[in-house]
N, C-alpha and C positions, 0 to 999 in steps of 0.2 A: 857788883865788885867792878864791873867795867864805869857806871856812872859815877860811882864813887870815886875812882882815879880821874875820872875827866872833870869833876868839879874842885876836888881838891887840888889837882895839878894845874888847873887851868887850861888843860889840852883841847885844842883847837879840833877835835875829832868827835864823831857820832859813835854810839854804842856799836853798832853792826860794823865799823870800820876797825875794831880792836878783835883779832883772833883769839880766841881761848888759848892757844898754844904759842902765840908769838911773844918771843923774849920781849922782857920790859925793858932790858938794860940792852947796851951795844946795839945790834943790826936791828932790832925791833922797834920799840917805842922811844929809843934813844934816851931813857931815865938817866940821870946822874945820882950821885951819892946824895945830894940834899934830896931828889925825888925819893930816895929809897927811905928817908926819914920819915917824909910825910906820908909815904904809903903806909910805913909802920905804924904811925899815930892813926891814920885812918882804920887801919884793920882792928887797931886796939878799941878805938872808940866806936866803931861800927857794930863790931862783933865780939867785944867783951873778952877778947885774947889776949894774955899778956905775951909780949915780944921780948926774946932777948936777943944779945949778939949774934948766939948761934942758930937761931930761928931765920936769920936773914937770908941762908941758903935756900928757904921756900918760896922767896921772891922772884923766882925765874919767870913765871908766866901767870896769866890769870887762873888757871887750871891749877897750878901748885899752890898760890895762894888759897884758893878753895880748898883744896887738900888738906892742907895745913891747918885751916880754920876748923874743918870737920873734924879731923883727928884731935886737936886741943879741946874742942868742944865736948867730944865723947870721953876726954880722960878725967 
């Protein structure tokens, strides 16, 4: 997921520079609303998981995204 974010958002970071629990928005990676749309598209295309507006609350950190993907994949 970290590599996907780096590639999709053209982040100038290495995978090991992103903490699993670091916030994606605000004080963490400082992503914005446009980035959130790209993250949703990346999750949908990489993991085959459909995202609704209500699901966006899962996009707080790498761990919460992966938990979301696992939960949706098991459903």
